[in-house]
PAZAPA-4460 file (N, C-alpha, C; in steps of 0.05 Angstrom, whole numbers, plus 32768, in hexadecimal, padded with zeros to 4 digits):
% residues 57
    n_x    n_y    n_z   ca_x   ca_y   ca_z    c_x    c_y    c_z   seq   type   mol
   7FC1   8032   7EB9   7FC1   801A   7EDE   7FD2   8014   7EE8     1      M     A
   7FF3   8018   7ED6   800A   8016   7EF5   8008   802F   7EF7     2      I     A
   800A   8049   7EE3   8010   8064   7EEC   7FF9   8069   7F03     3      K     A
   7FDD   8067   7F09   7FD1   8063   7F1F   7FDC   8058   7F37     4      A     A
   7FE6   803C   7F34   7FED   802D   7F4D   8005   8039   7F55     5      F     A
   8016   8048   7F45   802D   8055   7F4E   8029   806D   7F58     6      E     A
   801D   8088   7F54   800C   8094   7F5C   8000   8097   7F79     7      R     A
   7FEC   807A   7F7D   7FE0   8078   7F94   7FF0   8070   7FA5     8      M     A
   8007   805D   7FA1   801D   8056   7FAF   802F   8070   7FBC     9      T     A
   8027   807B   7FB1   8042   8093   7FBF   802F   80A6   7FCE    10      I     A
   8017   80AE   7FC7   800C   80B3   7FD2   8001   80B5   8000    11      E     A
   7FFE   8097   7FF2   8003   8082   8007   800F   8083   801D    12      A     A
   802C   8084   8011   8047   8080   801E   8042   80A1   8023    13      A     A
   803B   80B7   8017   803B   80D0   8022   8030   80D5   803C    14      V     A
   8019   80CA   8035   7FFD   80D7   804A   8000   80C2   8062    15      T     A
   800A   80A2   805E   800F   8094   8074   7FEE   8086   806C    16      G     A
   7FE4   8084   8063   7FC4   807C   805A   7FC5   805E   804F    17      D     A
   7FC5   804C   806A   7FBD   8030   8065   7FAA   8025   8053    18      R     A
   7F98   8032   8048   7F80   8029   803E   7F91   8032   8025    19      D     A
   7F96   8042   801B   7F9B   8050   8002   7FB4   803F   7FF9    20      L     A
   7FC3   802D   8003   7FD9   801D   7FFB   7FCF   8000   7FF6    21      A     A
   7FBB   7FFB   800B   7FAA   7FDC   7FF4   7F93   7FED   7FE1    22      V     A
   7F92   8004   7FDC   7F7F   8009   7FC6   7F99   800A   7FB6    23      A     A
   7FB2   800E   7FB4   7FC8   8016   7F9E   7FC8   7FF4   7F97    24      A     A
   7FD0   7FE5   7FAC   7FD6   7FCE   7FA1   7FC6   7FC3   7F9B    25      L     A
   7FAD   7FC3   7F9E   7F90   7FBB   7F8E   7F90   7FC1   7F6F    26      D     A
   7F9C   7FDF   7F6F   7F9D   7FDE   7F4B   7FB6   7FD2   7F37    27      L     A
   7FC7   7FC0   7F50   7FD3   7FB9   7F45   7FDA   7F9E   7F33    28      N     A
   7FD9   7F97   7F17   7FCA   7F7C   7F0C   7FDF   7F63   7F14    29      P     A
   7FF3   7F68   7F22   8001   7F54   7F32   7FF3   7F45   7F4A    30      L     A
   7FE8   7F54   7F55   7FD3   7F51   7F6A   7FBB   7F4B   7F69    31      C     A
   7FAD   7F2F   7F6D   7F9B   7F1F   7F63   7F82   7F20   7F7B    32      P     A
   7F83   7F38   7F93   7F6E   7F32   7F9F   7F72   7F4B   7FC1    33      S     A
   7F5F   7F59   7FBC   7F5F   7F70   7FD0   7F60   7F60   7FEC    34      D     A
   7F63   7F40   7FF0   7F66   7F32   800D   7F85   7F35   8006    35      E     A
   7F91   7F2D   7FF4   7FAB   7F2F   7FF5   7FBD   7F47   7FF9    36      L     A
   7FB1   7F58   7FEF   7FC0   7F75   7FEA   7FBB   7F88   800D    37      A     A
   7FA8   7F79   8018   7FA1   7F82   8033   7FC3   7F6D   8046    38      N     A
   7FBE   7F5B   8039   7FD3   7F4B   8047   7FE8   7F4D   8045    39      I     A
   7FF9   7F59   8026   800C   7F68   8021   800E   7F79   8031    40      V     A
   8002   7F90   8030   8007   7FA4   8038   800D   7FAD   805D    41      V     A
   7FFB   7F9A   8063   8005   7F8F   8080   8026   7F89   8083    42      D     A
   8022   7F74   807D   8042   7F67   807B   8052   7F7D   8074    43      E     A
   805D   7F8D   8061   8064   7FA7   8052   806B   7FB8   8069    44      L     A
   8050   7FBD   8072   8050   7FD9   8092   8064   7FD4   80A9    45      L     A
   805D   7FB7   80A6   8066   7FA6   80BF   8085   7FA7   80B6    46      E     A
   808E   7F9B   80A4   80AC   7F92   80A1   80C0   7FB2   80A7    47      A     A
   80B7   7FCD   809C   80BB   7FDD   8091   80B3   7FF5   80A6    48      H     A
   80AB   7FF3   80BE   8099   8000   80CE   80B2   8013   80D8    49      K     A
   80C7   800F   80D9   80D9   8022   80E0   80DE   8034   80CD    50      D     A
   80D3   8031   80B7   80DD   804B   809E   80C7   8057   8095    51      Y     A
   80AF   804A   809D   8090   8057   8096   8085   8061   80B0    52      L     A
   8089   8070   80C3   807B   8077   80DA   8062   8087   80D7    53      P     A
   8065   8094   80BA   804A   809F   80B5   803A   8087   80BD    54      Q     A
   8031   806F   80B4   801C   805E   80B4   801B   8058   80D5    55      F     A
   8029   805B   80EA   8023   8057   80FA   8025   8069   8118    56      F     A
   800E   8083   810C   8009   809A   8119   7FF1   8095   812C    57      K     A
***
């Protein structure tokens, strides 16, 4: 499960796919809900938008 999370996270980062980033975080057993995964991804993308321009095209 963790390896799938890691692979999905990498693919999301390379492609800039926000939905895939949320799905990856949702796979992580430390994330209790889809709602929280959406919040965390949005906050991380906003905080690091200078380094993740592929998510803001």
